[in-house]
C-alpha positions as CSV (number, residue, x, y, z in Angstrom):
1,M,-50.2,71.1,52.0
2,A,-51.0,74.3,54.0
3,K,-47.0,75.1,53.1
4,M,-47.3,74.7,49.8
5,Y,-50.5,76.8,49.4
6,V,-48.5,79.9,51.1
7,Y,-45.6,79.1,49.0
8,C,-47.6,79.0,45.6
9,F,-49.2,82.2,47.2
10,L,-46.0,84.0,47.2
11,L,-45.3,82.8,43.7
12,L,-48.7,84.5,42.3
13,L,-47.4,88.1,44.0
14,L,-43.6,87.6,42.4
15,R,-45.2,87.1,38.9
16,C,-46.7,90.4,39.2
17,S,-43.5,92.1,38.6
18,V,-41.6,92.1,35.3
19,A,-38.3,93.1,37.3
20,L,-38.4,89.6,39.0
21,E,-37.8,87.6,36.1
22,D,-34.4,87.0,37.0
23,N,-36.0,84.7,40.4
24,Y,-38.6,83.0,38.3
25,H,-36.3,80.4,37.5
26,D,-35.3,79.1,41.0
27,I,-38.7,78.8,41.9
28,I,-40.3,77.4,39.2
29,Q,-37.4,74.5,39.0
30,N,-38.1,74.2,43.1
31,S,-41.3,73.8,42.6
32,Y,-41.3,71.6,39.8
33,Q,-39.4,69.2,42.0
34,T,-42.2,68.9,44.0
35,L,-44.8,68.1,41.6
36,K,-42.1,65.2,40.5
37,G,-42.2,64.0,43.7
38,Y,-45.7,64.3,44.1
39,S,-46.5,62.3,40.7
40,Q,-44.2,59.4,42.0
41,H,-46.2,59.4,45.3
42,V,-49.1,58.1,43.8
43,N,-48.7,55.6,40.9
44,Q,-52.4,55.4,40.1
45,T,-52.2,59.2,39.1
46,V,-49.3,60.4,37.6
47,L,-49.7,64.0,37.4
48,L,-46.8,64.2,35.3
49,Q,-47.5,66.2,32.1
50,D,-45.3,66.7,28.8
51,I,-42.0,67.6,30.5
52,N,-40.4,69.5,27.2
53,A,-43.7,71.6,28.4
54,M,-42.1,72.4,32.0
55,N,-38.9,72.4,30.9
56,K,-39.7,75.2,28.1
57,A,-41.4,77.2,31.6
58,L,-37.8,77.2,32.7
59,N,-37.0,80.0,30.0
60,V,-38.0,83.1,31.2
61,R,-39.5,84.5,27.8
62,N,-42.0,82.0,27.5
63,L,-42.9,81.8,31.3
64,L,-45.9,84.0,31.4
65,D,-47.2,81.5,29.0
66,N,-46.7,78.3,30.8
67,L,-47.6,79.7,34.5
68,Q,-51.1,78.5,33.5
69,T,-50.3,74.9,32.9
70,F,-48.2,75.1,36.3
71,S,-51.6,76.7,38.2
72,D,-53.4,73.7,37.0
73,E,-51.0,71.3,38.3
74,L,-50.8,72.9,41.7
75,D,-54.6,72.4,41.4
76,K,-54.4,68.6,41.3
77,L,-51.8,68.7,44.1
78,S,-54.8,69.8,46.4
79,E,-56.2,66.4,46.4
80,L,-53.4,64.3,47.8
81,S,-52.4,64.1,51.2
82,D,-50.6,66.3,53.6
83,S,-48.4,64.5,54.7
84,V,-45.4,63.2,52.2
85,I,-42.0,62.5,53.0
86,I,-38.9,61.3,51.0
87,G,-36.1,59.6,52.4
88,N,-33.5,62.2,54.0
89,T,-34.6,65.0,51.4
90,T,-35.6,68.3,51.7
91,Y,-35.6,71.0,49.4
92,A,-35.0,74.8,49.8
93,N,-38.5,76.0,49.8
94,G,-39.7,74.3,52.9
95,F,-41.3,71.0,50.8
96,D,-40.8,67.6,51.8
97,V,-41.2,65.4,49.3
98,T,-41.1,61.8,48.7
99,S,-39.8,59.5,46.1
100,T,-40.8,56.2,45.2
101,L,-37.7,55.4,42.8
102,N,-34.7,53.0,43.8
103,Q,-31.5,54.0,44.2
104,N,-30.3,52.9,41.2
105,T,-33.5,53.9,39.0
106,D,-32.1,55.4,35.9
107,I,-34.5,58.6,35.2
108,N,-34.7,57.9,31.4
109,S,-36.1,54.3,32.2
110,L,-38.9,55.7,33.6
111,P,-42.4,54.5,31.8
112,T,-43.4,56.8,29.0
113,T,-47.0,56.7,29.7
114,A,-48.8,58.9,32.2
115,Y,-52.6,59.2,32.9
116,A,-54.0,62.2,33.2
117,T,-57.6,64.2,33.3
118,P,-58.0,66.1,29.8
119,E,-58.7,69.3,30.6
120,Q,-62.2,70.8,30.0
121,G,-63.2,74.4,28.8
122,D,-65.8,76.2,29.9
123,T,-68.8,74.1,29.7
124,T,-71.6,73.6,31.0
125,L,-70.9,70.7,33.3
126,A,-68.8,70.4,36.2
127,K,-65.5,68.2,35.6
128,E,-66.3,64.0,36.1
129,T,-64.1,63.2,33.5
130,P,-62.6,59.6,33.7
131,T,-58.8,59.4,33.5
132,V,-57.3,58.5,30.2
133,P,-54.1,57.5,28.9
134,V,-52.0,59.7,27.1
135,T,-48.3,59.4,26.0
136,T,-45.2,61.3,27.0
137,K,-41.9,61.7,26.3
138,S,-39.0,60.4,28.8
139,I,-37.8,62.5,31.3
140,P,-34.2,64.3,30.7
141,T,-31.9,64.2,33.2
142,T,-31.2,67.9,32.7
143,V,-34.8,68.9,34.2
144,L,-33.9,66.8,37.5
145,P,-30.3,68.4,38.5
146,V,-30.7,67.8,42.3
147,T,-30.4,64.0,43.1
148,V,-33.5,62.2,44.6
149,T,-32.6,59.7,47.0
150,A,-34.5,56.7,47.7
151,S,-36.6,56.1,50.9
152,K,-35.9,52.4,52.7
153,S,-39.4,51.8,52.1
154,P,-40.9,52.5,49.2
155,V,-44.5,54.3,49.5
156,T,-47.2,52.8,47.9
157,A,-51.2,54.1,47.3
158,N,-52.2,52.0,50.0
159,T,-49.6,54.0,52.9
160,I,-51.1,57.4,51.9
161,P,-52.7,59.0,54.8
162,P,-56.8,59.7,54.3
163,L,-57.6,62.9,53.0
164,P,-58.5,65.1,56.1
165,K,-62.4,65.4,56.8
166,V,-64.7,68.1,58.4
167,N,-67.8,67.0,60.6
168,A,-71.0,67.4,58.8
169,L,-72.4,69.8,61.2
170,C,-69.4,72.4,60.4
171,L,-69.7,71.3,56.6
172,N,-73.4,72.0,56.5
173,H,-73.2,75.7,58.5
174,T,-70.4,76.6,56.2
175,Q,-72.4,75.5,53.0
176,S,-75.5,77.6,54.5
177,I,-72.9,80.8,54.8
178,L,-72.9,80.7,51.0
179,A,-76.2,80.3,50.5
180,G,-76.9,83.3,52.7
181,L,-74.9,85.4,51.0
182,F,-76.9,84.6,47.7
183,G,-79.9,85.2,49.9
184,G,-78.7,88.6,50.7
185,K,-78.6,87.8,54.8
186,Q,-77.2,90.4,56.9
187,W,-75.1,87.6,59.2
188,A,-73.8,85.8,55.8
189,M,-72.2,89.6,54.7
190,Q,-70.9,89.9,57.8
191,M,-68.9,86.2,58.0
192,L,-67.4,87.5,54.5
193,D,-66.6,91.1,55.9
194,A,-64.9,89.6,58.7
195,L,-62.5,87.8,56.6
196,G,-58.8,88.6,56.9
197,K,-58.0,89.7,53.0
198,P,-54.5,90.4,51.6
199,P,-53.6,93.9,51.7
200,A,-51.6,96.2,50.0
201,G,-48.0,96.4,50.5
202,L,-47.4,92.1,50.8
203,L,-43.7,92.5,49.6
204,R,-42.9,95.0,52.3
205,G,-43.9,92.5,55.0
206,K,-47.7,92.9,55.5
207,F,-48.2,89.1,56.6
208,A,-50.9,89.6,59.0
209,W,-54.4,89.7,57.7
210,L,-56.3,89.7,61.0
211,G,-59.9,90.8,59.5
212,D,-62.6,92.2,62.1
213,Y,-62.5,90.3,65.5
214,D,-65.7,92.1,67.2
215,E,-67.6,91.8,64.0
216,C,-66.8,88.1,63.8
217,I,-67.6,86.7,67.3
218,G,-70.9,89.3,66.8
219,I,-72.3,87.3,64.3
220,E,-75.7,85.6,65.1
221,A,-77.3,83.4,62.8
222,E,-80.3,81.1,63.5
223,E,-78.5,77.8,64.1
224,F,-74.5,78.9,64.9
225,H,-73.0,82.2,65.8
226,G,-69.2,83.7,64.4
227,E,-65.8,82.1,65.9
228,Y,-63.1,84.3,65.2
229,C,-59.6,82.1,64.4
230,L,-56.1,82.8,63.6
231,A,-54.5,80.5,61.1
232,K,-50.9,80.7,61.1
233,F,-48.4,79.4,58.1
234,Y,-44.6,79.4,58.6
235,V,-42.8,80.5,55.8
236,A,-39.5,78.4,55.3
237,S,-36.6,79.7,53.2
238,I,-37.5,80.6,49.6
239,S,-34.6,80.6,47.6
240,N,-35.6,84.1,46.1
241,P,-33.8,87.0,47.4
242,L,-36.4,89.1,47.0
243,T,-38.7,87.5,50.1
244,K,-37.5,88.4,53.0
245,A,-40.1,86.8,54.7
246,K,-37.6,83.7,55.6
247,G,-38.5,82.3,59.1
248,M,-42.0,84.6,59.4
249,E,-45.5,83.8,59.4
250,I,-48.5,84.4,57.7
251,M,-51.3,85.0,59.7
252,V,-54.9,85.0,58.5
253,G,-57.8,86.0,60.5
254,I,-61.2,83.4,59.3
255,C,-64.6,83.9,60.9
256,V,-66.3,80.8,61.0
257,P,-69.5,79.0,63.1
258,N,-68.7,77.7,66.2
259,T,-69.7,74.3,65.1
260,C,-66.4,73.7,63.8
261,S,-63.8,72.4,65.9
262,I,-59.8,73.4,65.9
263,S,-59.5,70.0,63.6
264,D,-61.8,70.9,61.2
265,I,-60.2,74.4,60.4
266,K,-56.6,72.4,60.4
267,N,-58.0,70.3,57.9
268,L,-59.7,73.0,56.1
269,F,-56.7,74.7,55.7
270,N,-53.9,72.1,55.0
271,S,-56.6,70.7,52.2
272,G,-55.7,73.7,50.3
273,F,-58.9,75.6,51.0
274,L,-56.9,78.9,51.6
275,G,-54.5,78.3,48.8
276,K,-57.8,77.6,46.4
277,L,-59.7,80.5,47.7
278,L,-56.5,82.8,47.2
279,L,-55.9,81.3,43.2
280,S,-59.4,81.6,42.7
281,F,-59.4,85.8,43.5
282,S,-55.9,86.2,41.5
283,V,-56.5,89.1,39.8
284,Y,-53.3,88.0,37.4
285,T,-54.6,84.2,37.3
286,N,-58.2,85.5,35.9
287,G,-57.2,87.7,33.6
288,A,-54.7,85.6,32.2
289,K,-57.8,83.0,31.9
290,I,-60.0,85.8,30.1
291,L,-57.6,87.0,27.8
292,S,-56.1,83.6,26.8
293,T,-56.9,82.7,23.0
294,N,-56.1,78.9,23.5
295,Q,-58.8,76.5,22.8
296,G,-59.4,72.6,23.8
297,S,-59.7,70.2,21.4
298,G,-63.2,69.5,20.2
299,T,-64.1,73.2,20.9
300,L,-66.9,74.7,18.2
301,T,-64.4,77.3,17.4
302,A,-67.2,79.5,15.0
303,V,-69.2,80.0,18.2
304,N,-66.9,82.4,19.6
305,G,-67.7,84.6,16.6
306,I,-71.4,84.0,16.5
307,R,-71.4,84.6,20.1
308,F,-69.4,88.2,19.9
309,I,-71.2,89.6,16.4
310,S,-75.0,88.8,18.1
311,M,-74.1,91.1,21.4
312,S,-72.9,93.3,19.0
313,W,-75.9,93.2,17.2
314,V,-78.2,93.3,20.5
315,I,-76.0,96.7,21.7
316,L,-76.6,98.2,18.5
317,G,-80.5,97.5,18.8
318,H,-80.5,98.9,22.2
319,T,-78.6,102.1,21.3
320,Y,-81.4,102.9,19.1
321,A,-84.1,102.1,21.6
322,F,-82.7,103.6,24.7
323,G,-81.3,106.7,22.9
324,L,-84.5,107.3,21.1
325,L,-86.5,109.1,23.9
326,S,-82.8,111.5,24.4
327,V,-83.2,112.9,20.7
328,G,-84.4,116.2,19.6
329,N,-85.5,115.5,16.3
330,I,-86.9,112.1,17.0
331,G,-90.3,113.4,15.1
332,T,-88.8,113.2,12.0
333,L,-85.7,110.3,12.0
334,Y,-88.2,108.0,13.2
335,G,-90.2,108.1,10.2
336,E,-87.3,108.5,8.0
337,L,-85.5,105.1,9.5
338,L,-88.3,102.9,9.2
339,K,-88.6,103.8,5.6
340,R,-85.0,102.3,4.7
341,K,-85.0,98.8,4.1
342,T,-81.4,98.3,5.6
343,F,-83.0,99.5,8.9
344,M,-84.9,96.3,9.2
345,A,-81.7,94.9,10.5
346,I,-82.4,97.4,13.7
347,S,-86.2,97.4,13.7
348,N,-86.4,93.0,13.8
349,A,-83.2,92.9,16.0
350,E,-85.0,90.7,18.2
351,V,-84.0,87.8,16.3
352,S,-80.6,88.1,17.5
353,V,-81.3,86.7,20.9
354,D,-82.8,83.8,19.1
355,T,-79.3,83.4,17.8
356,F,-78.3,82.9,21.2
357,F,-81.2,80.3,21.9
358,A,-79.6,78.4,19.0
359,L,-76.0,78.3,20.8
360,S,-77.0,77.3,23.8
361,G,-79.2,74.4,22.6
362,T,-76.4,73.3,20.8
363,L,-73.7,73.3,23.0
364,L,-75.3,72.1,26.0
365,T,-76.4,68.8,24.0
366,Y,-72.9,68.4,22.2
367,V,-71.6,68.5,25.7
368,V,-73.7,66.6,27.7
369,L,-74.0,63.5,25.0
370,N,-70.1,63.5,24.9
371,Q,-70.2,63.3,29.1
372,L,-72.7,60.6,28.8
373,K,-70.9,58.7,26.5
374,K,-67.9,58.7,28.6
375,Q,-69.3,58.4,31.8
376,K,-71.8,55.4,30.2
377,G,-74.8,57.0,30.3
378,K,-74.6,58.2,33.9
379,L,-74.1,62.0,35.0
380,N,-74.4,63.8,38.4
381,W,-77.4,65.8,37.5
382,F,-77.7,67.9,41.1
383,M,-74.3,69.1,39.5
384,F,-75.9,69.6,36.2
385,Y,-78.5,71.9,37.7
386,F,-75.9,73.6,40.4
387,H,-73.3,74.4,38.2
388,R,-75.9,76.8,35.8
389,F,-77.0,78.1,39.0
390,W,-73.4,78.8,39.7
391,R,-72.3,80.0,36.6
392,L,-75.1,82.5,35.7
393,T,-76.3,84.1,39.5
394,P,-73.6,85.7,41.4
395,P,-72.6,88.5,38.5
396,Y,-76.4,88.6,37.7
397,M,-77.2,89.4,41.6
398,L,-73.9,91.6,42.1
399,I,-74.9,93.8,38.3
400,M,-78.7,94.1,39.3
401,M,-77.8,94.9,42.6
402,V,-75.7,97.8,41.4
403,Q,-78.4,99.0,38.9
404,I,-81.2,99.0,41.6
405,C,-79.1,100.1,44.7
406,I,-76.0,102.3,43.4
407,S,-77.4,103.4,39.9
408,K,-78.8,106.7,41.4
409,Y,-75.7,108.0,42.9
410,L,-74.0,107.9,39.4
411,G,-75.2,111.0,37.5
412,S,-77.4,114.1,37.5
413,G,-79.9,115.8,35.6
414,P,-82.9,116.9,34.3
415,M,-83.6,113.2,32.4
416,W,-81.9,111.1,35.8
417,I,-84.2,108.8,37.9
418,T,-83.2,109.8,41.4
419,N,-84.9,106.9,43.1
420,G,-82.8,104.6,40.9
421,F,-83.3,102.3,38.0
422,E,-86.3,100.1,38.5
423,K,-86.1,100.9,42.5
424,N,-89.9,101.1,43.0
425,Y,-90.8,97.7,41.4
426,C,-87.6,95.8,41.8
427,K,-87.8,96.1,45.8
428,D,-91.0,93.7,45.5
429,T,-90.5,91.5,42.6
430,W,-86.5,90.9,42.5
431,W,-87.0,87.3,44.2
432,W,-88.2,86.4,40.9
433,N,-85.0,87.0,39.2
434,L,-83.5,85.1,41.6
435,L,-85.7,82.0,40.7
436,Y,-85.3,82.7,37.0
437,I,-88.9,83.0,36.7
438,N,-89.2,87.0,35.9
439,N,-90.0,86.5,32.6
440,F,-94.1,85.7,33.9
441,K,-94.6,88.9,35.4
442,T,-95.7,92.0,33.2
443,A,-93.2,94.5,31.3
444,G,-94.4,97.1,33.9
445,E,-93.7,94.9,37.1
446,E,-90.4,93.2,35.8
447,C,-87.4,93.5,37.3
448,F,-83.8,94.2,35.3
449,G,-85.7,94.3,32.2
450,H,-83.8,92.3,29.7
451,A,-83.2,89.6,32.3
452,W,-86.2,88.1,30.6
453,Y,-83.9,86.4,28.4
454,L,-82.1,84.4,31.1
455,A,-85.2,83.1,32.8
456,N,-86.0,81.7,29.7
457,D,-82.6,79.9,29.1
458,M,-82.6,78.6,32.4
459,Q,-86.2,77.4,32.1
460,F,-85.1,75.6,28.7
461,Y,-82.3,74.2,30.6
462,V,-84.2,72.7,33.5
463,I,-86.3,70.7,31.1
464,S,-83.2,69.6,29.1
465,P,-82.6,66.3,30.7
466,P,-85.4,64.2,29.4
467,I,-84.7,65.3,25.8
468,L,-80.9,64.5,26.4
469,L,-81.6,61.4,27.4
470,A,-84.2,60.6,24.8
471,L,-81.4,61.6,22.0
472,Y,-78.6,59.6,24.1
473,H,-80.5,56.4,24.3
474,S,-82.7,56.3,20.5
475,K,-82.3,58.3,18.0
476,I,-85.6,58.1,17.0
477,A,-87.1,58.2,20.5
478,G,-84.7,62.2,20.9
479,T,-86.1,63.2,17.3
480,I,-89.8,62.5,18.4
481,V,-89.6,63.8,21.6
482,T,-88.1,66.9,19.9
483,L,-90.6,67.3,17.2
484,V,-93.7,67.2,19.7
485,I,-92.4,69.3,22.5
486,W,-91.6,71.9,19.1
487,L,-95.5,71.5,17.7
488,G,-96.6,72.1,21.1
489,T,-95.0,75.2,21.3
490,A,-96.1,76.1,17.7
491,A,-99.6,75.5,18.4
492,A,-99.0,77.5,21.8
493,T,-97.5,80.2,19.6
494,G,-100.4,80.3,17.1
495,Y,-103.7,80.2,19.4
496,T,-101.9,83.0,21.6
497,S,-101.1,85.4,18.2
498,V,-104.5,84.4,17.1
499,H,-106.3,85.1,20.5
500,K,-104.9,88.0,21.2
501,D,-104.3,89.3,17.6
502,L,-100.6,89.9,18.2
503,R,-98.9,91.7,15.2
504,V,-95.5,91.3,14.1
505,N,-94.2,94.5,14.8
506,P,-92.2,94.5,17.5
507,F,-92.9,97.6,18.4
508,S,-96.8,97.5,17.8
509,E,-99.0,97.8,21.3
510,G,-101.0,95.4,23.1
511,D,-99.6,92.1,24.3
512,Y,-96.8,91.8,22.3
513,F,-94.3,91.5,24.5
514,D,-96.1,90.0,27.9
515,S,-98.0,87.2,26.1
516,Y,-95.3,86.8,23.6
517,Y,-92.0,87.9,23.3
518,Q,-90.7,86.9,26.8
519,M,-93.0,83.8,26.9
520,P,-90.9,80.5,27.1
521,Y,-93.2,78.2,25.0
522,C,-92.9,81.6,21.8
523,R,-89.0,81.3,22.2
524,I,-87.9,77.5,22.8
525,G,-88.0,76.9,19.0
526,P,-84.6,77.7,18.2
527,Y,-83.3,76.1,21.9
528,L,-84.6,72.8,20.0
529,V,-83.4,73.4,16.9
530,G,-79.6,73.9,19.1
531,M,-80.4,70.4,20.8
532,Y,-80.9,68.6,17.4
533,T,-78.0,70.1,16.1
534,G,-75.6,69.3,18.8
535,Y,-76.7,65.7,18.6
536,I,-76.0,65.4,15.4
537,L,-72.6,66.8,15.5
538,Y,-71.9,64.3,18.3
539,T,-73.4,61.4,16.3
540,T,-71.0,62.6,13.6
541,K,-68.4,63.5,15.6
542,C,-67.9,66.6,13.6
543,K,-67.0,65.1,10.7
544,C,-69.5,65.3,7.5
545,K,-68.1,65.8,3.7
546,I,-70.8,67.7,1.6
547,N,-70.4,67.5,-1.8
548,K,-69.3,71.2,-3.0
549,F,-72.4,72.0,-5.2
550,V,-74.8,70.4,-2.2
551,N,-72.9,72.3,0.3
552,I,-73.2,75.5,-1.9
553,T,-77.3,75.2,-2.2
554,I,-78.1,74.6,1.7
555,W,-76.0,78.0,2.2
556,A,-78.4,79.7,-0.4
557,V,-81.3,78.4,1.3
558,F,-80.3,78.9,4.7
559,A,-79.1,82.6,3.6
560,A,-82.5,83.4,1.9
561,S,-84.4,81.7,4.8
562,A,-82.8,84.4,7.1
563,L,-83.3,87.2,5.1
564,A,-87.0,86.3,4.6
565,V,-87.1,86.4,8.6
566,L,-85.7,89.4,9.1
567,Y,-86.9,91.5,5.6
568,G,-90.6,90.3,5.5
569,I,-92.4,92.5,7.7
570,Y,-90.8,95.6,6.2
571,D,-94.5,96.3,4.9
572,D,-96.3,95.3,8.3
573,I,-94.0,97.9,10.1
574,N,-94.8,100.3,7.1
575,G,-98.5,100.9,7.4
576,D,-99.6,97.4,5.5
577,Q,-100.4,95.2,7.9
578,L,-100.7,91.5,7.8
579,S,-103.6,89.3,8.0
580,T,-104.1,87.8,11.8
581,G,-103.7,84.4,10.0
582,V,-100.6,85.5,7.8
583,A,-99.3,86.8,11.3
584,A,-99.6,84.1,13.0
585,L,-98.0,81.5,10.9
586,Y,-94.7,84.3,10.9
587,N,-94.8,84.6,14.8
588,V,-94.6,80.8,14.7
589,L,-91.9,80.1,12.4
590,H,-89.6,82.9,11.4
591,K,-87.9,82.0,15.3
592,T,-87.4,78.7,14.4
593,V,-86.3,79.5,11.0
594,W,-83.8,81.9,12.3
595,G,-82.4,79.2,14.5
596,A,-82.2,76.7,11.8
597,A,-80.7,79.0,9.7
598,V,-77.4,79.7,13.2
599,C,-77.4,76.4,13.6
600,W,-76.2,75.5,9.8
601,V,-73.5,78.0,10.0
602,I,-72.3,76.6,13.3
603,F,-72.7,72.8,11.8
604,A,-70.7,74.1,8.6
605,C,-68.2,75.5,10.0
606,A,-67.4,72.3,12.8
607,T,-67.5,69.8,9.9
608,G,-65.1,72.0,7.4
609,N,-67.6,73.0,5.2
610,G,-67.5,76.5,6.2
611,G,-65.4,77.9,4.1
612,F,-64.1,81.4,4.7
613,V,-66.8,82.1,7.1
614,N,-65.3,79.6,9.5
615,T,-62.5,81.2,9.0
616,I,-63.7,84.9,9.8
617,L,-65.9,83.3,12.9
618,S,-63.0,81.2,14.1
619,W,-60.9,83.7,14.8
620,K,-58.6,83.6,17.9
621,G,-59.3,87.3,19.1
622,F,-63.0,86.3,19.5
623,V,-62.3,84.3,22.0
624,P,-61.6,86.5,25.1
625,L,-64.8,88.6,23.7
626,S,-67.1,85.5,23.6
627,R,-65.5,84.9,27.5
628,L,-66.9,88.6,28.3
629,T,-70.4,87.9,26.7
630,Y,-72.4,87.5,29.1
631,C,-71.1,90.2,31.6
632,A,-71.3,92.5,28.6
633,Y,-75.4,91.7,28.1
634,L,-75.7,92.1,31.7
635,I,-74.1,95.5,32.0
636,H,-74.8,97.1,28.5
637,P,-77.8,98.6,29.8
638,L,-76.4,100.4,32.7
639,V,-73.9,101.7,30.3
640,M,-76.7,103.1,27.9
641,Y,-78.9,104.3,30.9
642,F,-75.9,106.1,32.4
643,Y,-74.9,108.1,29.2
644,Y,-78.5,109.1,28.0
645,K,-79.9,109.9,31.3
646,S,-77.5,112.2,32.3
647,R,-77.8,114.1,29.5
648,K,-78.4,117.9,30.3
649,Q,-79.3,118.8,26.5
650,L,-81.3,116.5,23.7
651,L,-79.0,115.0,20.9
652,F,-79.9,115.4,17.3
653,W,-79.0,112.6,15.6
654,D,-77.8,111.5,12.3
655,D,-76.0,107.9,10.7
656,H,-72.4,109.3,12.3
657,E,-73.5,110.2,15.5
658,V,-75.6,106.9,16.1
659,I,-72.3,104.9,14.8
660,Y,-69.7,106.9,17.5
661,E,-72.3,106.2,20.2
662,F,-72.7,102.6,19.2
663,F,-69.2,101.4,19.3
664,A,-68.6,104.0,22.6
665,H,-71.2,101.6,23.8
666,L,-70.1,98.4,22.8
667,G,-66.4,99.3,24.3
668,M,-67.6,100.6,27.5
669,A,-69.8,97.3,28.0
670,Y,-67.0,95.2,27.3
671,G,-64.5,97.3,29.5
672,V,-66.4,97.0,32.4
673,A,-67.8,93.8,31.5
674,F,-63.8,92.7,31.8
675,V,-63.7,94.4,35.3
676,A,-66.6,92.9,36.5
677,S,-65.6,89.1,35.2
678,L,-62.0,89.9,36.5
679,V,-63.2,90.4,40.0
680,F,-66.5,88.7,40.3
681,E,-67.5,86.0,37.6
682,S,-63.9,84.4,37.1
683,P,-63.3,83.9,41.2
684,M,-66.8,82.3,41.2
685,M,-66.2,79.7,38.6
686,G,-62.8,79.1,40.1
687,L,-64.6,78.2,43.0
688,E,-66.5,75.7,41.7
689,K,-64.0,74.2,39.7
690,S,-61.3,74.0,42.3
691,G,-63.8,72.5,45.2
692,V,-63.6,75.2,47.7
């Protein structure tokens, strides 16, 4: 298996050059023959998919579109045994493959039904999907040009060697390294730093990735110390004249806990550990995944457009919020802007975040209920929580570290913060962010201020299982639980608003931000509405035919409700304050009403009642932008800080200037988000999915 992954890694390197197209045919063809042998080796799980799709991959012009499918096949092979033999047939790529076909078997007589695991998209759960039957076409003989000979004793599932194992102590200490990386432990950082990594010049023969020997053996953790090992992989002949590595070795220096034996380390490599690790950090593979516009069946396609538009709205609002302090004509500009009714979309832009809460609740419930149905009400709740933490935390901690520790070196000027953004209080409160409870700190003490949203979203996620289980087992019970929780939060919000005499103006003084804006019991309304919407989509299977007149009426009602939420506080912002009671009622209802309007758009588009709105929101161009939204949310304040705080002269704003700055911030945020996702977020997700 180790040989297979080295081969796969070399394949990934080769596909980076357009000039190598003529060599792809042999590589894919030989690799496909290997996949064929493996798929026949285990007749309980036939990994063979539609052969016509792979045959199409042999066409160089369509190769790039099919390499992702090929990589997915390779990932599945990592779960099989390392020992495979077939008769006396050995292919030029160095693999031995096993066939269970009799010598006289007709290729076209093979079964036309295969079993495969349906591919899941980027959902909120790790894969735990049972196998389901899918129909494939018979295999054309032209795809297998090499004659496959039969082994003397056909291999069955019972004769497959057991998967390699690693002793518990080694495994625990390996996992503690991962925990140490998240905790910022120096010894864990050294373990990662000492690991041999692919350098530049691979095609020139740099196949010795030695790492740092002295750093590794000098590492001292609480329960173990570092041990250096040099893993060697033999490169057999490859049917590609470009690679002059025939008979060569790839040597990789690895730093492991001293509690791991030689057999443990061999098993880690033979089970595809290194291959999975390398593939997870493949720039080409990750870039293709991010930029792909393909979506799985059952995807709520309109969500992509809603997510990107909402993120653009957040950046527009923050362009004004962050830029006003660097504007020289703020005295006249601010009052003029507030008098514009059209500016209410900016001054009341806080509801854009409620859109994200509604989306999260909808997607979570829709995905989990379908998973529960497939698994007969059972779910790995540990993985339910771990996946969410793993999905959010690595890029979150990385970008927060950049803003706190590195940002001070990125610019200068009279307004530049020389100690770094938020450094003064982040050194004492950063662990609140790691635990996702930072929204309970006051605004002046909160590290990475805009991360209050992440804390709320994680807290809603943590308490969601009782609601999900209630909805799954009983419509009445689920409805009652959801309604009771909403009534409780409404009562808490109303009491807080009256007791603190809170205004509806987001710019008002007092406890608005600390006591209301970032508190979970005041923000959960849209999330609950989203959860119930996800339940309705689950029960209706996204099929609901609505009369045209009724459909138009519902659209009009929700559009009017959303406009009332957005523009209803115009008089209050311009000095004609609402009474305490009316302000409390607005604070209780407006977020939930906004969430309901967003959820109607999702529901209507998913069930075929969205019309041209669905056409716009489901545009495929929104798919990659939607994938980058999380990193864009994390990064965009840093982009704005850098621009505004590095100014040596004040800006003088007009509408045109703001429009230019907004699009610059939007493009820059998504550009940096692409890089961050490419080198950090996507690899972390790939490691989880591959089981590394």
